[in-house]
N, C-alpha and C positions, 0 to 999 in steps of 0.2 A: 932704855935700860935705866934703872933707878941708881942714883949716886948719893952716897952719904956725904953730906957737906961738912959735918962737925967732927967726924971720926970717932964719936963717942956714942953711939946709939942714935937711933933715928926717931924723929918725931914727925907727925903728919905735916907740921908746918914747914919743916926744913927739908922736905923731900922734893928733888927736881928731876927732870927727865931731859935726855938728849932728843931733840926733834930731828926732822929731815934735814935741817941745817945744823951740821956738826959744831959750828961755832956759836950756836945760840942755845942758852939754857932757859927753859920756860917752866912754868908751873905745871902740875899734873893736868889741870883742866885745859890749859893751852895746848899741852902735848896731845891730849886726846882729840882736841879740835883739829890740830894739824894732821893727826893721823887720819881722821875722817875725811879731811880735804884731799889728802894724798890718795886715799882709797877711792874717792870719787873720780879723781883724775885717772887712776889706774883702770877703773871701770870704763871710763870714756875711751881710753886707749885700746883696751881689749875690744870694746864695741866697734871702734873704727877699723881695727885690724881684722876683726871678724867679717866685716862687710866687704873689705877689699883684699886683693891678693897680697899687697905688701905696703910698706910705709910710704914709698914714693908714689905709688898709684893713689894712695890715700891723700897725699898732698895735692895731686892734680884735681881730685874730686873736691877737696875742701875749697881750693881756689876757685874752681868752676862754680861752686855754690855761693861763693863770696863770703865764706865763713872765716872771719879773721881769727877768732879764738882757736878754732880747730887747726888753722894754718900755723899759728904760733906754737901750738902744742906739738904738731908733727915736726916742725923745724927743730924744736927743742929736743925731740927724740932722735934727731939725726937724719931726717928726710933730706934728699938732695935738692937744693934750690934750683939747680940747673936741669931738673928732670923734664923730659918731653914725651908726648904720646907718639903713636905710630905715624902721625902726619907731621911730626917735627914741631908741633905746637907746644911750647914750654909753659910752665906754670905762670911765668911772668906774662906771657901772651894772653893766657886765659884771664888774668887779672886786668890786663889792658882792655880786653874785649868787654869786660863787665864794667869798666870804669871804677874798679875797686882801688881807690887811691892809697888807702892805708896798707892794703895787701901788697901793692906795687912797692911801696917804700920798704916794707918788711922783707920782701924777696930780694930787692936790690941790696939792702943792708946785709942780707944773708949770703950774698955772693952770686946771685943769679946773673947769667950772661945777658947784659942789656941789649946787645946787638946780634944775638943769635937769630937765625932765620929758619922758618919752617920750610916744608917741601915746596911751597909756592914762592919762597924767597922773601916772605913778609917778616918784618921785625915786630917787636912789641909796639914800637912807636907807630908803625904803619897800621897795626890792628887798632890802636887807640884812635888814630886819625880817621880810619874808615868808619868807625862807630861814632866819631864826632865828640869824644869825651875830652873836653878842653883841659880840665884839671889833671887828668891822667897824662895828657900830652905834655903839659907844663912840668910835671914831676919827672917824666922820662927824659925830657930835654935837659932839665937841670941836673939829672943824674948822669948825663953824658951820652945820650942816645945819638947815633950818627945819622944825620939827615941826608947823607950822600949815598947811602947803601942802595943798590939796585935790586928789585925783586926779579922773579923769573920772566916777567913781561917787560923788564927794562924800566920800570917806573921807580921813581924815588919817593921819599916821604913828601916832598914838595908836590910832586905830580898828584899823589893821592889827596893831598890837602886841597889843591886847587880844583878838585872835582866837587868839593862840597860848597854849599851855599855860603857857609861862613869861612870858606877857605882863606880869604884874605886876612881874616882875623886870626886864624890859627898860625899862619906863617909869621905873624908879628912876634911870636914867641921863639922863632928859630934864631940861632946865633946870627948876628948881623952880617958877618963876613962869609956866611955859608949859604945865603939865599941867592941862588942864581936863577932868576925867573925864566931865563932862556936855556936852562940846562936840558940836555937831550937825553931821552931814554935810550934803551939798547937798540931801538929801531931808528934812531936818529931824529926823533920828533921832539919838539918842544911842547910845553903845555898848551900854548896857543894853537899850534897845529892840530893837536888832538881836539881842542875845543871847536876849531873850525870844521874839522871832519864830522864831529858829532852835532854841529849846529847849535851848540850851547851858547845862547846869546849872553846870558848873565855872566858866564865864565869868560867869554871873550871880552866883555866890558871890564870885568874885574882885572883880567890879566893886562889889558891895555892901560888901565889906570895905574897898575903897578910897574909900568914901563916895559912890558914885553915888546920884543922886536917884531913888528907886524910883517916885515918882509924877510924874516929869517928863512933859510932854506933847510930842508931836511938833509942829513948826512947822506951822501951818495952811496947807493948800493944797487944791486941788480933790480930790487923791487922798489927802490926809492930814488927816482931820477931828479932829486933836488927840487921837489915841489915846495911851494910856500903855503901859508895858511889859506890864502885865497884859492889857489888851485885845488887844495884838498876839499875845501867847502864846495867848490863847483863840481868836482868829481863825484862827491857824495850827494849832490842834488840839494844842498842846504841853501835855499834861495835867500831866506832872511839873513843868514850868516854872511852870504855874499854881499848883500846890501850894506850890512854893518861894517864889514871889512873895507869895502870900497869907500864908504863915508869916512872911515877912520884913516884913510891914506894908503891902503894897499896898492901896490904897483900893478896897474892894469896892463902894462906892457911887458910884464915878466915873462921870461922864457925858461923852461926847464932844461936840464942837461941834454935831453934828447931833441931839443929844438921845438918843443910844443908850447904854444901860447895858451893863455887863459881862455881865449875864444875856442881853441881846438878842444880843450877839455869840455867846454859846454856843448859844442857840436857833436863830439864823440858820444855824449850822453843823450843827444837829441833833446836837450833841455832848452826849449825855445824861450821859456820865461827868463832864464838866466842870460840867454843870447840877447834878448831885448834889453835887459839891464845893462849889459856891457855896451851895446850899441848906443844906448841913451847916454852913456858916460863917455862916448867919443872913441870907442875902439874902431880900428880900421877894418871894415867889413870885407875889404878886398885883399887883406893880407893872405899870404901863401904859407903853406906848411913847409916843413923842412925839405920836402921833395919838390918844392916849387909849384905846388898844386893849390889852386884856389878852392875855397869851400863850396862854391857852386859846382865845381867839377867833382869834388868829393861827393856831393849830393847826387850828381848824375851817375857816378860810379856805383853808389849804393842804391840807386833807384829810388831815392827818397824825395818824393814830390813835395811833401809838406816842408821839408827843410829848404828845398830849392825855392819854393814860393815865399817863404819868410825872408830868405836872403835877398831875393829880388825885391821884395817889399821894402827892405832896408837900403836898397840902392846898389847892390852888387853889380859889377859890370858883366852883362850877360854874354859878352863875346871874349872875355879874358881867356887866355890860353895857358896851358901848362908848359913845362920846359920842352916837351916834344912838339909843341905847336897845336895840340888838340884843344878844342873848346868843349864846353859842357854839351853843346848840341851834337858834336861828333861822338862823344861817349854815349849819349842816350841813343843815338842812331845805331851805333855798333851793338849796343845791348838790346835793341829792339823795344825800347821803352816809349811806346806811343804817347802815353799820357804826359810824361815829362817832356817829350819832344814838342808836343802841342803847347805846353806851358811856355817853353823857351821861345818858340816861334811867336806866340802871342805877345811875348815881352820884347820882341825885336831881335831875336837871334838871327845871325847871318847864315842862311842855308848853304852859301857858297864858300864859306871859310875853308881854307886849306891848311894842312899841317906842313911841317918842314919838308916832308917827302912827297908832297902833292896830294895826299889823301884828302878826300872830301866825304861829307856825311853820306851822300848817295852811294859812293863806292863802298863804304864800310857796311852800310845796311844791306846792300845787294850781295856783298860777299858772304854775309851771315844768313841771307835768305829771309829777311824780315819784310814780308810783303806789304803789310799795312804801313810800316814806316817808310818804305820806298815810295809808296803811293802818296803819302802825306808830303814827303819832300818834293816829289814831282809836282804836286798840286800847288806847292808854295814856291815854285820857280827854280828848283834845282836843275842844273844843266845836264841833260842826259848824255851829252857828248864829252863831258869833262873826263880828263885822264890824269893818272898819277905820273910820277917821274919814270916809271917803266912803260909808259904809254898804254896802260891798261884802263879800260873804261868800266863803268858799272856793269854793263852787259858781259864783258869779258870775265870779270871777277865772279859774277853770278854763275856763268857757264862752267868756268874752271872748278868751282866748288860744288858743281852739280845741283845748284839751286834753280832748277828748271822752271818752276812756277814764277819766280821773280824774273828770270830771263825772258820768259814769255810776256810778262807784264811790260818789261822794258822795250821789247819789240813793238808792243802795241802803242807805246809812247814815242816810237820813232828810232829806236836803236838799230844799228846796222848789223845784220846777221853775217855780213861778209867782211867786217872790219879786220884789219891786219895788226899783228903784234909788232913790237919794236924791231924784230929781226926781219920783218917783211912777210912772214908766212901768215896765212889766214888762220882763224881759230879752228876751222874745220881741219886743216892740215895738222895743227897742234894736237887736236883730239886724236887723229889717226896715229901720229907719232907715239902717243901715250896709250894706244890701243883702248881708248875709252869708247866702247861700243855704244853705250846708252847716249853719250854725248853726241857721237856722230849721227845717231838716229834722230836726235833732237834737231840738229842742223838740217838734215835732209827733209824732215817734216816741215821745217820753216823755210824751205826753198833756198838754202845756201847754194851758191854757184859751185858746180862740180868741175868746171874747166879751168879755174884759176890755177896758175902754176907758181911753184915756189922758186927760189933763186937758182936751183939746179934744173929748172924746167919741168919738174914733175907735177902732174895733176894729182888730185887726191887719190884717184884709182891707181896710178903708177906708184905712188908712195905706199899705199896699202899693200900692193903686190910685192914691192921690194922688201917690205918688212915682214911679209908672210902672214898678214892679218886676214885670214880667209873669210871670216864672218863679215868683216867690213868690206872686203872685195865683193862678196856676194850682194851685200846691201847696196853698194854703189852701182853695180851692174843692173840690179833690179830697178834702181831709180833712173836708169838711162844714161849712166856715165859713158863717155866716149872710150870704147875699148881699143881704138886704133891710134890713140895719141902716143907721141914719142917724147922722151925727155931730151935734155941738151946733149946727151951722149948717143942719142939715136936708139936707145933701148925702149922697147915697148912692153906692154903688159905680159905677153906670152913669155918673153925672155925671163922676166922676174919670177913668174909663176913656175917656170921650168927650174930655175935656179933653186927655188924653195920646195921642189918636189910636190908642187901643188897641181901638176898636170902630168 
């Protein structure tokens, strides 16, 4: 609008205009220039708004492109500096991702929430750290970014920084009293534990140089049994990391909350290269697990011949027992593991070793019907007459479990088909008591005596008659059993058959 400055008629020289700045009077030429500049800005605004849905979306786009001028323009128009997209990523986070230092400063000065978190829990500082933009990190820290915030994975800005090659340089910019090198994430892990698990040697060295506690334990939980960095490296098979941690002073004797040692972690993984490292550094190869079981016994239980061989090579005691008194040889015999049994015998295992209840390898193998194992034990001196505390022999156990092939083999090696049980009855009488027809048939085929009497004076035929086991009675008579025999009460076969309506 033109203003008359003199009040008395206008001349071209003294005509002035009000510009876009109401407090500024300029000449006509300057006013026209200002008008053209404003028109250009309006055109830019219309162009921006035409491309995007609204002014806030336009701000996100401008920051994402790294366009400082457009960002300034939109903020001047009233765009919300705290705006975020559908993933919770704010304009400031986009600026941090790009390393756009000037835009970061502009957004912070305009009121952006510097510690806002996206849906993954990442802050602008974390985004800058992940991308490795040092200048952006410095600006954000100077502007008050919180280094203690946890993301959804439980990681802090420090954790993210220490994953980078230049991580130790980045954390130099952190506030001095806020850098806790052993700070734990939401899962109870320190940065060194994570580095150990991942086998990141450079990161391990860097963290140790910064004073990280090499023997710190994870916070206990159901899934985190207080492992340290060494255990985590072993569990994940990171051999070189294991070497580095041990060389740096990691406790080789550490035990987790569940009582598991570092050796147990290695053996559980069947990682024999790590086992060798541990043995060479002096770990006790004969140590037992929390159940009192040696690792050679564990190898026998698992049927792991390779593990057993390596343990034996390292000098483990081949005859060491578990709490119940079983040796590795006894376990391998019970499982029928001929190959492992042969290895143990070759390395000096005692085939006559007994458990606390008198069980022996031969009895265990016979009970399970492991023919080849039984033969191997007998060939290496196992006593065929040995009995457990119930006075049961290998033959008795084989028969009672209907392992007749093994029972026949034992007879060939000298077992007594007429041996008696702890109560004095023969195994044949026991079989009749149980109505085990097939078992009785086995005894008769192998010439078991049919006239032996039990404590009440009953022969097998009288016992079968009293119990009413007709098929067994018929079998015994057919084999020639004495039908005239009487028991201690004077009762004969006919009386018992009559009582049972069998005649």
